[in-house]
PAVO-53349 format. One record per residue (C-alpha): residue number from 1; residue in one letter; x, y, z. Coordinates in Angstrom, 1 decimal. Layout:
REM PAVO-53349
+-----+------+--------+--------+--------+
:  nr : rest :      u :      v :      w :
+-----+------+--------+--------+--------+
: NUM :    A :      X :      Y :      Z :
...
+-----+------+--------+--------+--------+
//
This chain:
REM PAVO-53349
+-----+------+--------+--------+--------+
:  nr : rest :      u :      v :      w :
+-----+------+--------+--------+--------+
:   1 :    M :    0.0 :    0.1 :    0.0 :
:   2 :    P :    1.5 :    3.5 :   -0.8 :
:   3 :    A :    2.8 :    5.5 :    2.1 :
:   4 :    E :    0.1 :    8.3 :    1.3 :
:   5 :    K :   -2.9 :    5.9 :    1.5 :
:   6 :    K :   -1.7 :    4.3 :    4.6 :
:   7 :    A :   -1.3 :    7.7 :    6.4 :
:   8 :    L :   -5.1 :    8.4 :    5.6 :
:   9 :    I :   -6.1 :    5.0 :    7.5 :
:  10 :    D :   -3.9 :    5.8 :   10.6 :
:  11 :    Y :   -6.1 :    8.4 :   12.1 :
:  12 :    V :   -7.8 :    9.1 :   15.5 :
:  13 :    D :  -11.5 :    9.0 :   15.6 :
:  14 :    L :  -13.0 :   12.1 :   16.8 :
:  15 :    F :  -15.2 :   10.1 :   19.3 :
:  16 :    D :  -12.5 :    8.0 :   20.8 :
:  17 :    K :  -12.2 :   10.4 :   23.6 :
:  18 :    C :  -16.0 :    9.7 :   24.3 :
:  19 :    S :  -15.5 :    6.0 :   24.6 :
:  20 :    S :  -12.3 :    6.2 :   26.8 :
:  21 :    F :  -14.2 :    8.3 :   29.3 :
:  22 :    T :  -15.1 :    5.8 :   32.1 :
:  23 :    A :  -14.8 :    7.9 :   35.2 :
:  24 :    A :  -18.5 :    8.7 :   35.3 :
:  25 :    N :  -19.5 :    5.0 :   35.0 :
:  26 :    K :  -17.2 :    4.1 :   37.6 :
:  27 :    V :  -19.1 :    6.4 :   40.1 :
:  28 :    R :  -22.4 :    5.4 :   38.7 :
:  29 :    A :  -21.5 :    1.7 :   39.3 :
:  30 :    A :  -20.6 :    2.5 :   42.6 :
:  31 :    G :  -24.1 :    3.9 :   43.2 :
:  32 :    I :  -22.9 :    7.3 :   44.2 :
:  33 :    Y :  -23.2 :    9.2 :   40.8 :
:  34 :    P :  -24.5 :   12.7 :   42.1 :
:  35 :    Y :  -25.0 :   14.8 :   39.1 :
:  36 :    F :  -28.1 :   15.7 :   36.8 :
:  37 :    R :  -30.4 :   14.5 :   39.7 :
:  38 :    P :  -34.1 :   15.7 :   38.6 :
:  39 :    L :  -36.2 :   17.6 :   41.0 :
:  40 :    Q :  -39.8 :   16.7 :   41.2 :
:  41 :    S :  -40.6 :   20.0 :   42.9 :
:  42 :    A :  -39.9 :   23.8 :   43.0 :
:  43 :    P :  -36.4 :   24.4 :   43.8 :
:  44 :    G :  -37.3 :   25.7 :   47.5 :
:  45 :    D :  -35.6 :   24.9 :   50.8 :
:  46 :    E :  -37.3 :   21.7 :   50.9 :
:  47 :    V :  -37.3 :   19.6 :   47.5 :
:  48 :    I :  -38.6 :   16.3 :   46.3 :
:  49 :    I :  -35.9 :   14.1 :   44.7 :
:  50 :    D :  -36.4 :   10.3 :   43.8 :
:  51 :    G :  -39.8 :   10.7 :   45.5 :
:  52 :    Q :  -37.8 :   11.5 :   48.9 :
:  53 :    K :  -38.2 :   14.8 :   50.5 :
:  54 :    C :  -34.8 :   16.6 :   51.2 :
:  55 :    L :  -33.6 :   19.7 :   52.9 :
:  56 :    M :  -31.8 :   21.7 :   50.0 :
:  57 :    I :  -28.6 :   23.5 :   51.1 :
:  58 :    G :  -27.2 :   23.2 :   47.5 :
:  59 :    S :  -29.1 :   26.2 :   45.7 :
:  60 :    N :  -28.3 :   29.7 :   44.8 :
:  61 :    N :  -31.8 :   30.8 :   46.1 :
:  62 :    Y :  -29.9 :   33.1 :   48.5 :
:  63 :    L :  -32.9 :   35.4 :   49.2 :
:  64 :    G :  -35.6 :   32.8 :   48.9 :
:  65 :    L :  -37.4 :   34.5 :   46.0 :
:  66 :    V :  -37.8 :   31.6 :   43.6 :
:  67 :    G :  -41.2 :   30.9 :   44.8 :
:  68 :    H :  -42.1 :   34.2 :   46.0 :
:  69 :    P :  -45.9 :   35.1 :   45.1 :
:  70 :    K :  -45.1 :   38.3 :   43.6 :
:  71 :    V :  -42.2 :   37.2 :   41.5 :
:  72 :    K :  -44.4 :   34.3 :   40.3 :
:  73 :    E :  -47.3 :   36.5 :   39.6 :
:  74 :    A :  -44.9 :   39.0 :   37.5 :
:  75 :    A :  -43.8 :   36.2 :   35.3 :
:  76 :    I :  -47.5 :   35.0 :   34.9 :
:  77 :    N :  -48.8 :   38.5 :   33.8 :
:  78 :    A :  -45.8 :   39.0 :   31.5 :
:  79 :    V :  -46.6 :   35.7 :   29.7 :
:  80 :    K :  -50.2 :   36.7 :   29.3 :
:  81 :    K :  -49.1 :   40.2 :   27.8 :
:  82 :    F :  -46.0 :   39.3 :   25.8 :
:  83 :    G :  -46.2 :   35.5 :   25.2 :
:  84 :    T :  -43.5 :   33.0 :   26.1 :
:  85 :    G :  -40.7 :   34.1 :   24.2 :
:  86 :    C :  -39.3 :   36.9 :   22.2 :
:  87 :    T :  -38.4 :   35.0 :   18.9 :
:  88 :    G :  -35.3 :   37.1 :   18.3 :
:  89 :    S :  -32.1 :   38.9 :   19.1 :
:  90 :    P :  -32.3 :   42.1 :   21.0 :
:  91 :    F :  -30.3 :   43.7 :   18.2 :
:  92 :    L :  -33.3 :   43.0 :   15.9 :
:  93 :    N :  -36.6 :   42.3 :   16.8 :
:  94 :    G :  -36.3 :   40.8 :   20.3 :
:  95 :    T :  -36.2 :   44.0 :   22.5 :
:  96 :    L :  -39.3 :   44.7 :   24.6 :
:  97 :    D :  -40.0 :   47.9 :   26.5 :
:  98 :    L :  -39.8 :   45.3 :   29.5 :
:  99 :    H :  -36.2 :   44.9 :   28.7 :
: 100 :    L :  -35.3 :   48.7 :   28.6 :
: 101 :    E :  -37.1 :   49.1 :   32.0 :
: 102 :    L :  -35.1 :   46.4 :   33.5 :
: 103 :    Q :  -31.8 :   47.8 :   32.0 :
: 104 :    Q :  -32.6 :   51.2 :   33.5 :
: 105 :    R :  -33.5 :   49.7 :   36.9 :
: 106 :    L :  -30.4 :   47.6 :   37.0 :
: 107 :    A :  -28.3 :   50.5 :   36.1 :
: 108 :    K :  -29.6 :   52.6 :   39.0 :
: 109 :    F :  -29.6 :   49.5 :   41.4 :
: 110 :    A :  -25.6 :   49.0 :   40.4 :
: 111 :    G :  -24.9 :   52.7 :   40.6 :
: 112 :    T :  -23.8 :   53.1 :   37.1 :
: 113 :    E :  -24.7 :   54.9 :   33.9 :
: 114 :    D :  -26.0 :   52.0 :   31.8 :
: 115 :    A :  -26.8 :   48.3 :   31.9 :
: 116 :    L :  -27.2 :   45.6 :   29.3 :
: 117 :    V :  -29.1 :   42.5 :   29.7 :
: 118 :    F :  -27.9 :   39.0 :   28.1 :
: 119 :    S :  -29.7 :   35.6 :   27.9 :
: 120 :    T :  -27.6 :   34.0 :   30.5 :
: 121 :    G :  -24.9 :   35.0 :   33.2 :
: 122 :    F :  -22.3 :   32.8 :   31.3 :
: 123 :    Q :  -23.2 :   34.8 :   28.3 :
: 124 :    T :  -22.8 :   38.0 :   29.7 :
: 125 :    N :  -19.2 :   37.4 :   30.5 :
: 126 :    L :  -18.5 :   35.7 :   27.1 :
: 127 :    G :  -19.9 :   38.8 :   25.2 :
: 128 :    T :  -18.5 :   41.5 :   27.5 :
: 129 :    I :  -14.9 :   40.5 :   27.9 :
: 130 :    S :  -14.4 :   38.9 :   24.5 :
: 131 :    C :  -15.6 :   41.9 :   22.6 :
: 132 :    L :  -13.6 :   44.4 :   24.7 :
: 133 :    A :  -10.1 :   42.7 :   24.7 :
: 134 :    G :   -8.4 :   42.8 :   21.3 :
: 135 :    K :   -4.9 :   41.4 :   20.2 :
: 136 :    N :   -2.9 :   44.0 :   21.7 :
: 137 :    D :   -4.5 :   43.8 :   25.0 :
: 138 :    A :   -4.0 :   41.7 :   28.2 :
: 139 :    L :   -6.6 :   39.8 :   30.3 :
: 140 :    V :   -5.6 :   39.3 :   34.0 :
: 141 :    I :   -7.6 :   36.7 :   36.1 :
: 142 :    D :   -7.7 :   35.0 :   39.5 :
: 143 :    R :   -6.7 :   31.5 :   39.1 :
: 144 :    Q :  -10.1 :   30.5 :   40.7 :
: 145 :    V :  -12.5 :   32.6 :   38.5 :
: 146 :    H :  -15.8 :   31.2 :   37.2 :
: 147 :    A :  -15.5 :   29.0 :   33.9 :
: 148 :    C :  -17.3 :   31.8 :   31.9 :
: 149 :    I :  -14.5 :   34.1 :   32.5 :
: 150 :    V :  -12.0 :   31.6 :   31.3 :
: 151 :    D :  -13.8 :   30.8 :   28.3 :
: 152 :    A :  -14.5 :   34.6 :   27.6 :
: 153 :    C :  -10.6 :   35.0 :   27.5 :
: 154 :    R :  -10.2 :   32.3 :   25.2 :
: 155 :    L :  -12.9 :   33.8 :   22.8 :
: 156 :    S :  -11.2 :   37.1 :   23.0 :
: 157 :    Y :   -8.0 :   38.1 :   20.9 :
: 158 :    G :   -6.1 :   39.4 :   24.3 :
: 159 :    K :   -3.4 :   37.1 :   26.1 :
: 160 :    T :   -4.4 :   35.8 :   29.3 :
: 161 :    Y :   -2.5 :   35.7 :   32.5 :
: 162 :    K :   -3.4 :   34.3 :   35.8 :
: 163 :    F :   -2.4 :   35.3 :   39.2 :
: 164 :    A :   -2.6 :   33.1 :   42.7 :
: 165 :    H :   -6.0 :   33.2 :   44.4 :
: 166 :    N :   -6.9 :   36.5 :   45.9 :
: 167 :    D :   -3.2 :   37.2 :   46.3 :
: 168 :    M :   -2.7 :   40.9 :   45.5 :
: 169 :    D :    0.9 :   40.8 :   45.7 :
: 170 :    D :    1.1 :   38.1 :   43.1 :
: 171 :    L :   -1.2 :   40.4 :   40.9 :
: 172 :    D :    1.2 :   43.2 :   41.1 :
: 173 :    R :    3.8 :   40.9 :   40.1 :
: 174 :    V :    1.9 :   39.7 :   37.1 :
: 175 :    L :    0.9 :   43.1 :   36.0 :
: 176 :    A :    4.4 :   44.4 :   36.2 :
: 177 :    K :    5.3 :   41.4 :   33.8 :
: 178 :    V :    2.5 :   42.4 :   31.5 :
: 179 :    R :    3.4 :   46.0 :   31.3 :
: 180 :    E :    7.0 :   45.0 :   30.8 :
: 181 :    A :    6.0 :   43.0 :   27.8 :
: 182 :    N :    3.3 :   45.2 :   26.4 :
: 183 :    T :    3.6 :   48.8 :   27.2 :
: 184 :    R :    1.0 :   50.0 :   24.7 :
: 185 :    G :   -2.1 :   47.7 :   25.2 :
: 186 :    G :   -5.0 :   47.9 :   27.4 :
: 187 :    I :   -5.3 :   45.6 :   30.6 :
: 188 :    L :   -8.4 :   44.0 :   32.0 :
: 189 :    I :   -8.5 :   42.5 :   35.4 :
: 190 :    A :  -11.5 :   40.0 :   35.8 :
: 191 :    V :  -12.2 :   38.4 :   39.2 :
: 192 :    D :  -15.3 :   36.9 :   41.0 :
: 193 :    G :  -16.8 :   39.1 :   44.0 :
: 194 :    I :  -17.7 :   36.0 :   45.9 :
: 195 :    F :  -16.0 :   32.9 :   44.6 :
: 196 :    S :  -18.4 :   30.2 :   44.0 :
: 197 :    M :  -16.8 :   27.4 :   45.4 :
: 198 :    E :  -14.6 :   28.6 :   48.2 :
: 199 :    G :  -17.1 :   31.2 :   49.4 :
: 200 :    D :  -14.5 :   33.8 :   50.0 :
: 201 :    I :  -14.6 :   37.4 :   49.1 :
: 202 :    V :  -12.1 :   39.3 :   46.7 :
: 203 :    D :   -9.8 :   41.7 :   48.3 :
: 204 :    L :  -11.3 :   44.5 :   46.2 :
: 205 :    P :   -9.5 :   47.4 :   48.2 :
: 206 :    S :   -6.0 :   46.0 :   47.4 :
: 207 :    L :   -7.0 :   45.0 :   44.0 :
: 208 :    V :   -8.3 :   48.4 :   42.8 :
: 209 :    N :   -5.1 :   49.9 :   44.1 :
: 210 :    V :   -3.0 :   47.5 :   42.0 :
: 211 :    A :   -5.2 :   48.2 :   39.0 :
: 212 :    D :   -4.6 :   51.8 :   39.3 :
: 213 :    K :   -0.8 :   51.5 :   39.4 :
: 214 :    Y :   -0.7 :   49.7 :   36.1 :
: 215 :    G :   -3.6 :   51.6 :   34.5 :
: 216 :    A :   -5.9 :   48.6 :   34.3 :
: 217 :    K :   -9.6 :   48.3 :   34.2 :
: 218 :    V :  -11.5 :   46.2 :   36.6 :
: 219 :    L :  -14.4 :   43.8 :   36.1 :
: 220 :    I :  -16.2 :   42.1 :   39.0 :
: 221 :    D :  -18.5 :   39.0 :   38.1 :
: 222 :    D :  -21.0 :   39.6 :   41.2 :
: 223 :    A :  -23.1 :   36.6 :   40.2 :
: 224 :    H :  -23.0 :   35.3 :   44.0 :
: 225 :    S :  -22.6 :   38.8 :   45.3 :
: 226 :    V :  -25.9 :   40.6 :   44.0 :
: 227 :    G :  -28.4 :   40.5 :   46.7 :
: 228 :    V :  -25.9 :   39.3 :   49.0 :
: 229 :    L :  -23.3 :   41.9 :   49.6 :
: 230 :    G :  -23.5 :   45.5 :   50.0 :
: 231 :    R :  -25.9 :   47.9 :   52.1 :
: 232 :    T :  -28.7 :   47.6 :   49.4 :
: 233 :    G :  -27.4 :   44.2 :   48.0 :
: 234 :    A :  -25.8 :   45.8 :   44.9 :
: 235 :    G :  -22.6 :   43.6 :   45.3 :
: 236 :    T :  -19.0 :   43.6 :   46.1 :
: 237 :    A :  -18.2 :   47.2 :   45.2 :
: 238 :    E :  -20.9 :   48.6 :   47.4 :
: 239 :    H :  -19.8 :   46.1 :   50.1 :
: 240 :    F :  -16.4 :   47.9 :   50.2 :
: 241 :    G :  -17.8 :   51.4 :   49.3 :
: 242 :    L :  -15.6 :   51.2 :   46.0 :
: 243 :    Q :  -18.2 :   51.6 :   43.3 :
: 244 :    D :  -16.6 :   54.5 :   41.6 :
: 245 :    R :  -13.4 :   52.4 :   41.2 :
: 246 :    V :  -14.9 :   49.3 :   39.5 :
: 247 :    D :  -15.3 :   49.6 :   35.7 :
: 248 :    L :  -17.7 :   46.7 :   34.9 :
: 249 :    T :  -20.0 :   44.7 :   37.1 :
: 250 :    I :  -21.5 :   41.4 :   35.8 :
: 251 :    G :  -24.4 :   40.0 :   37.4 :
: 252 :    T :  -26.7 :   36.7 :   36.8 :
: 253 :    F :  -30.4 :   36.5 :   37.6 :
: 254 :    S :  -30.4 :   32.9 :   38.5 :
: 255 :    K :  -29.5 :   33.3 :   41.9 :
: 256 :    S :  -30.8 :   36.1 :   44.2 :
: 257 :    F :  -33.1 :   37.2 :   41.3 :
: 258 :    A :  -34.8 :   33.9 :   41.0 :
: 259 :    A :  -35.0 :   34.0 :   37.2 :
: 260 :    Q :  -32.9 :   33.6 :   34.1 :
: 261 :    G :  -30.3 :   35.7 :   32.4 :
: 262 :    G :  -27.5 :   38.1 :   33.3 :
: 263 :    F :  -26.4 :   41.8 :   33.1 :
: 264 :    A :  -23.4 :   44.0 :   32.6 :
: 265 :    A :  -23.4 :   47.4 :   34.1 :
: 266 :    G :  -20.9 :   50.2 :   33.6 :
: 267 :    K :  -20.2 :   53.6 :   31.9 :
: 268 :    H :  -22.6 :   54.2 :   29.1 :
: 269 :    E :  -20.0 :   54.5 :   26.2 :
: 270 :    V :  -18.5 :   51.1 :   27.4 :
: 271 :    I :  -22.1 :   49.3 :   27.5 :
: 272 :    D :  -23.0 :   50.7 :   24.3 :
: 273 :    Y :  -20.0 :   49.4 :   22.7 :
: 274 :    V :  -20.7 :   45.9 :   23.9 :
: 275 :    R :  -24.2 :   46.4 :   22.9 :
: 276 :    H :  -23.0 :   46.6 :   19.3 :
: 277 :    F :  -20.2 :   44.3 :   19.4 :
: 278 :    G :  -20.9 :   41.6 :   21.9 :
: 279 :    R :  -21.6 :   38.6 :   19.8 :
: 280 :    A :  -23.0 :   36.7 :   22.6 :
: 281 :    L :  -25.7 :   39.4 :   22.7 :
: 282 :    I :  -26.2 :   40.1 :   19.2 :
: 283 :    F :  -26.8 :   36.4 :   18.1 :
: 284 :    S :  -28.7 :   35.2 :   20.9 :
: 285 :    A :  -32.5 :   35.6 :   21.5 :
: 286 :    S :  -33.6 :   38.1 :   24.2 :
: 287 :    I :  -34.5 :   36.6 :   27.7 :
: 288 :    T :  -38.1 :   35.8 :   28.0 :
: 289 :    P :  -40.7 :   38.3 :   29.1 :
: 290 :    S :  -41.5 :   36.1 :   32.2 :
: 291 :    S :  -37.6 :   36.3 :   33.2 :
: 292 :    A :  -37.5 :   40.1 :   32.6 :
: 293 :    A :  -40.8 :   40.6 :   34.8 :
: 294 :    A :  -39.7 :   38.3 :   37.6 :
: 295 :    V :  -36.3 :   40.2 :   37.9 :
: 296 :    L :  -38.1 :   43.4 :   38.0 :
: 297 :    A :  -40.4 :   42.1 :   40.9 :
: 298 :    A :  -37.4 :   40.5 :   42.8 :
: 299 :    L :  -35.6 :   44.0 :   42.7 :
: 300 :    D :  -38.7 :   45.5 :   44.2 :
: 301 :    I :  -38.4 :   42.9 :   47.0 :
: 302 :    I :  -34.7 :   43.3 :   47.3 :
: 303 :    E :  -35.0 :   47.1 :   47.6 :
: 304 :    S :  -37.9 :   47.1 :   49.8 :
: 305 :    E :  -37.3 :   44.2 :   52.2 :
: 306 :    P :  -33.6 :   44.6 :   53.5 :
: 307 :    E :  -34.6 :   42.2 :   56.2 :
: 308 :    R :  -34.3 :   39.3 :   53.8 :
: 309 :    R :  -30.7 :   40.1 :   53.4 :
: 310 :    E :  -30.2 :   40.4 :   57.1 :
: 311 :    Q :  -31.7 :   37.0 :   57.8 :
: 312 :    L :  -29.4 :   35.5 :   55.2 :
: 313 :    W :  -26.5 :   36.8 :   57.0 :
: 314 :    K :  -27.7 :   35.3 :   60.4 :
: 315 :    N :  -28.1 :   32.0 :   58.7 :
: 316 :    A :  -24.8 :   32.2 :   56.9 :
: 317 :    L :  -22.8 :   33.1 :   60.0 :
: 318 :    R :  -24.6 :   30.6 :   62.2 :
: 319 :    M :  -23.6 :   27.9 :   59.8 :
: 320 :    Q :  -20.2 :   29.0 :   59.3 :
: 321 :    R :  -19.7 :   29.1 :   63.1 :
: 322 :    E :  -21.2 :   25.7 :   63.9 :
: 323 :    I :  -20.0 :   23.6 :   60.9 :
: 324 :    H :  -16.4 :   24.7 :   61.8 :
: 325 :    N :  -17.1 :   23.8 :   65.5 :
: 326 :    L :  -18.1 :   20.4 :   64.3 :
: 327 :    G :  -14.6 :   20.2 :   63.3 :
: 328 :    F :  -15.0 :   20.3 :   59.2 :
: 329 :    N :  -12.6 :   22.2 :   57.1 :
: 330 :    I :  -14.5 :   24.9 :   55.7 :
: 331 :    G :  -11.7 :   27.0 :   54.2 :
: 332 :    H :  -11.6 :   30.8 :   54.4 :
: 333 :    T :  -15.4 :   31.3 :   53.5 :
: 334 :    A :  -16.9 :   34.7 :   54.4 :
: 335 :    T :  -20.2 :   34.2 :   52.8 :
: 336 :    P :  -23.6 :   32.1 :   52.6 :
: 337 :    I :  -21.4 :   29.5 :   50.6 :
: 338 :    I :  -19.8 :   27.2 :   52.9 :
: 339 :    P :  -17.4 :   24.3 :   51.5 :
: 340 :    I :  -16.7 :   21.2 :   53.4 :
: 341 :    I :  -13.3 :   20.2 :   52.1 :
: 342 :    V :  -12.9 :   16.5 :   51.6 :
: 343 :    G :  -10.0 :   15.9 :   49.2 :
: 344 :    D :  -10.4 :   12.7 :   47.5 :
: 345 :    D :  -13.1 :   12.5 :   44.8 :
: 346 :    M :  -14.7 :    9.2 :   45.6 :
: 347 :    A :  -14.6 :   10.1 :   49.3 :
: 348 :    C :  -16.5 :   13.3 :   48.3 :
: 349 :    F :  -19.0 :   11.3 :   46.3 :
: 350 :    E :  -19.5 :    8.8 :   49.2 :
: 351 :    F :  -20.0 :   11.6 :   51.7 :
: 352 :    W :  -22.6 :   13.2 :   49.3 :
: 353 :    K :  -24.5 :   10.0 :   49.0 :
: 354 :    A :  -24.6 :    9.5 :   52.7 :
: 355 :    L :  -26.0 :   13.1 :   53.2 :
: 356 :    F :  -28.5 :   12.5 :   50.6 :
: 357 :    D :  -29.7 :    9.2 :   51.9 :
: 358 :    N :  -30.1 :   11.2 :   55.2 :
: 359 :    G :  -32.3 :   13.6 :   53.5 :
: 360 :    V :  -29.8 :   16.6 :   52.8 :
: 361 :    Y :  -29.1 :   17.6 :   49.2 :
: 362 :    T :  -25.5 :   19.4 :   48.6 :
: 363 :    N :  -23.2 :   19.8 :   45.9 :
: 364 :    P :  -20.1 :   17.6 :   45.5 :
: 365 :    V :  -17.5 :   19.6 :   43.7 :
: 366 :    V :  -14.4 :   17.9 :   42.0 :
: 367 :    S :  -11.6 :   18.9 :   39.6 :
: 368 :    P :  -11.7 :   21.0 :   37.2 :
: 369 :    A :  -14.1 :   23.1 :   39.3 :
: 370 :    V :  -11.5 :   23.0 :   42.1 :
: 371 :    S :   -8.0 :   22.0 :   42.2 :
: 372 :    P :   -7.1 :   18.2 :   41.8 :
: 373 :    G :   -7.1 :   16.8 :   45.4 :
: 374 :    G :   -9.3 :   19.5 :   46.7 :
: 375 :    A :  -12.7 :   17.9 :   46.2 :
: 376 :    L :  -15.4 :   19.3 :   48.5 :
: 377 :    I :  -19.1 :   19.5 :   49.3 :
: 378 :    R :  -20.4 :   22.9 :   48.5 :
: 379 :    T :  -23.2 :   23.8 :   50.9 :
: 380 :    S :  -25.1 :   27.2 :   50.6 :
: 381 :    Y :  -27.8 :   29.1 :   52.7 :
: 382 :    T :  -30.9 :   31.2 :   52.3 :
: 383 :    A :  -32.9 :   33.7 :   53.9 :
: 384 :    T :  -35.9 :   31.5 :   54.4 :
: 385 :    Q :  -34.4 :   28.5 :   55.9 :
: 386 :    T :  -35.7 :   28.0 :   59.4 :
: 387 :    N :  -33.8 :   27.3 :   62.6 :
: 388 :    A :  -35.4 :   23.9 :   62.7 :
: 389 :    Q :  -34.2 :   23.0 :   59.2 :
: 390 :    L :  -30.6 :   24.3 :   60.0 :
: 391 :    D :  -30.8 :   22.1 :   63.3 :
: 392 :    R :  -31.4 :   19.2 :   61.1 :
: 393 :    V :  -28.7 :   20.0 :   58.6 :
: 394 :    L :  -26.3 :   20.2 :   61.5 :
: 395 :    E :  -27.6 :   16.9 :   63.0 :
: 396 :    V :  -26.9 :   15.0 :   59.6 :
: 397 :    L :  -23.6 :   16.7 :   59.0 :
: 398 :    A :  -22.4 :   15.6 :   62.4 :
: 399 :    K :  -23.7 :   12.1 :   62.1 :
: 400 :    V :  -22.4 :   11.3 :   58.6 :
: 401 :    G :  -19.3 :   13.3 :   59.1 :
: 402 :    R :  -18.4 :   11.0 :   62.0 :
: 403 :    E :  -19.3 :    8.0 :   60.0 :
: 404 :    K :  -17.0 :    8.9 :   57.2 :
: 405 :    G :  -14.2 :    9.9 :   59.5 :
: 406 :    L :  -14.2 :   13.2 :   58.1 :
: 407 :    I :  -14.6 :   14.6 :   62.1 :
: 408 :    S :  -14.0 :   13.0 :   65.4 :
+-----+------+--------+--------+--------+
//
């Protein structure tokens, strides 16, 4: 056979990687596969899964608004008026007056000149970051940022640099290196406000000082911070009193706002640029009328009921203290996200399954969402959980933790 013909035969099948992926099947065979479990009820503080009632400590329903009557009523009324979808991109036929009202309200809430609504929080970072960073620019990101920031950097033409998690001395080192290599391009620092797995808060006061030193712009992904941090719930910048030193705030509607979608907020000229060049916006359908209306109703509640946020923090601080006192390793959390660090992947899955069997639903997290060997159970808490529910959670954590040798 000619060499040319033989070379055509010796190829790698595109799907070989699929057949060689066996990790999930090993976990399934052990009876401890935790992912894609269907809920058979609304995602509240108690849920039905596999016909079993569970206490939910794995959701992002921080303010407990996903089942709020006013939010549900607003969504229903929007469907009655506008229908179930927008049938097109906001760039063309998919913008409703409801969307414009929402963007104005979000800009006011965030304390910025303008805001822009995207179909998902993930797309918000994709569309915003990828269109702002060009081939001569640099993107500098925390090593623990959400996957959507990582993917946004890949989509942009800028060069990406990473710095050690929440380490502003290392950020300074990286920025000095960037400026030495490229004195002419722009720099965007992109970080999470609350880190979604670890539960710690970005050291924003130090970060903005370093950013100013090198002329860098700052983007904060406040997916887990909006509704949670700040005097009015406006997020990380408000929490630190630094709203005038953050250039872009990214938020999602799927957590405190109890809906679907995301937004970018900042100066009008920047947001208007993204409005015209953000491919994830221009080539995606608008968020549904029901989601837009639900977010507006959630905003009303967030602004008029600060006691919800106060109760969230009472529950969060109590669980931080008591889970730590049980002897679990909860890392450096400072928020309603409280990780229980296990280490080994299979031990993490076994811990998850035992908790589930005892009626407590949590989120097991393994690499690449966390570093290899850093598997953890992610727990998170809401404003609407009762003391009785939290008592039961602590009882189960203590029982199962001792059975699995995680605490003594």
